[in-house]
N, C-alpha and C positions, 0 to 999 in steps of 0.2 A: 558622791552619789551624782551631782550635777555633771561632773566630768564624764562619768561613765555613760550617762543618759546622752550627752553631746556626742560622745564616740561612737554609740550605737546608732544614733540618727545619722551621723556622717556616713557610717558604714552602709545604711540602708539606701541612703541617697546615692551612694556610688554603685551599689548593686543594680538599682533601678536604671541609672544612667547607662551602665553597661548593657542592660537588656534592651533598653530603647534604641541603643547605637545601631545604625544600619550596617548591613554586611559590607565588607570593603569591596570595591569595584576592580574588575580586572578587564584586561583588553583581549579581544579575541585575535589570534594570530592567523588560524587556518580552520578550515572545515574538512573533517575526515570523510564523514558520511552523514546520512541522515539524522543521526542521533549522537554524534560525537564530534567534539571540536577541541582545539588546542589553543591555549592561552599564551600570551606573550612571555609569561614566566616559565614556559616549558610544560606546564602542568596539562594533561589531557583530562577532558570532562565527559563523562557518559550521561547524557540526559537520563535520569532515573524515571522509573514507573511507566516507560514507553519504550517501544521498539519500531524500527523501521526496516523495509526490505534490505537484505544483504547486498552491498554494492559488489563485493568481490565475486559473489556467485551469480551476479547478473539477474537478480530477481526481479520480477515485475514491479515497477515503480521505484526502483532503488535510486536510479539517477534523479528522477523528479523529486524524491524526498530530499536528497542532498542539495538540490537547487533551491528548494523551499527553505531549508535552514540557512543557507548561504545568503539568501535575500533578507531573511530575518535578522541575522547577525552577521553581516559581512566582516571581513578583516578589519580591525581598527575600531569596531563597535565596543563601547563600554558596557560591561555586563555585571550583574551580581550573581554570585554562585552559592546557592543555600543547600546544605545537606538536610535530610529528614532525620531526626532522632529515632524515628521508628525503624529505620532501614540502615543497612550497612553504608559506611561512607566511602569505602574504596572497594573496587572489584578485584578479582584475581589477577587482572592485567596491570594493576596498578592505577587504573583511572579513578578519577573522583566521581562519585555518584551524587548527582545533584540536580535541583531545579535551577534553570537559567533564567534570570530576569533582565529584560531590557526596560529600563524605567520601571513602570508597574506592570508590564506585560509578562505574564508566565509563558516562556517560549515552548516549553514541554506541552502545555495545554494548547497553545496555538497551532502546533503541528498536528495535534488530534483533531482539532476544529477543522482544519483544512484537509483532513483525510491523507496527510502525509505519514502519520504514525498511528499505531494502535496501542492501547494500554497493556502493559505487561507487568503483572503483579508476581514478580519472581518468588518462588517458593511459597506463594500464596500471601506473601506479605503486602499489606495495604498501607500507603503513606497517607500523609494528611490530605492529599487532594484526590485519592483513589475513587471517591463515589463521583466526583465532578468528571474525572477522566472517562470513567466508565460511561457515564450518561452522555457525555459529549461524543464519544465514539459511536454509540448506538444512533445518535442523532445523524452524524456523518455518513454513517453506513446505509441509513434509511434514504438519505438524499443523495446516495451515491457520489459523494465527493471524493476526489483525490483517488487512492489506490482502491477504494470500494467501487468506483465506476470502471477504472481502468483494468483492474483484476477482478472480475465479477465471481470468480469461483472461490475466493478468499474467505475462509471461515473466520467468525469472531470468537476468540478464546483468550481472555485476558490472563489466563493462568500459564499460557505458553507464548513465546515469541511468535510474531506474525510470520506466516508463510504464505506468500502471495501466489495466486494462481492465475496464469494468463488465460485470456479468452480462447476458446477453440477456434482455430483458423477455418474458415469456410473452404470446402474442397474446391480446388481450381478445375476448370474444364480441361479434360484430357486433349492431347494434341495428337493428331495423326502424323503418319511419316511424311506427309507432304506439308506438314506445318499447320494444317487446318485445326481450329478448335472443335472439340467434340464434346457433347453433353456428358458429365461424368456419371450419370444414372445408367447408361446403356453401354453394354460390352458386346462386340461382335459386329457393329457397324458405327460409322461416325455420323452422328446427328449434330448438325450445327445448332447450338444454342441460341442463334440469333433468328432462327426459323420460327414463326409463330405457332405452328402446329405440324405435327406428323401423323400420318396414317400409314397402315400396313399396305404395302404394294399388293395390287389385285383385289383389294377390299372395296368396301362401298364409301369410304371416306373421301372428302375432297380436298385433302391436303392442307396447305399448298405443298408440303413436304411428304415424301413416301419413302419407306424403308422395307427392304427385303429381308425377312426373317429366316430362321429363328435367331433372336438376340436375347442376351441375359439382361434382366433389371435388377441393377445392384443398388439403387437409391430411389428416391421419389419418383414415381411414375408420371411426370409432368404431362406426357402426351397421351396417357391412358391407353398404351398400346397392350398392356397385360391384362385382358379381360377376365381371365380366370384366377389371377392373383398367384399363379404358381411360379412366378420368377422368370418365366419365358414368354417373351412377346412375339407377335406376328408367327405363331406356329403354323 
């Protein structure tokens, strides 16, 4: 009886020791993109529950996300790689799905804090840090950090991979055949955008610029030349 009890205690101690043992450390060999890295043992690790813009598709903030991960865990960094029992351990590409820790820092979470990544709960599955990732991403978006500021049209949807949208470029002034810049809101005459004001030639305005119409107004009527709002100025 005593021997049985001693064996049971020994087994329990061994189990507790195994549970308390820290995950083994690995060394980072290279950074693939904003959410994938390779270890020196050849294993590829996809940071789980997050997503960054696609580098191969040149999405907005893809390069910056890769740079952020590279600075967090540059090649040679010792990291712990922890899978989540609630989630798949390997994806269809053979990459290990895991949280990456540098010391006590959860790198997956740090990427979201900095706005370099957004949460992605693939198939709606939520891991042990899902609530924290979601809350952190909403804060980063409100503060316009990282991709949320650089790609302002990006929607927040943690049930799908992040798809960044670049800011719309402002229209550039048109250029006349002589190389002179023309205001993009007016077609039919070249109005120099550096002139403070224009009036219709032959009218009562005092310039300093004058334009002979009719001309079309295709944008904001900065010089208020289209008095009746019909899209034709200086009729």
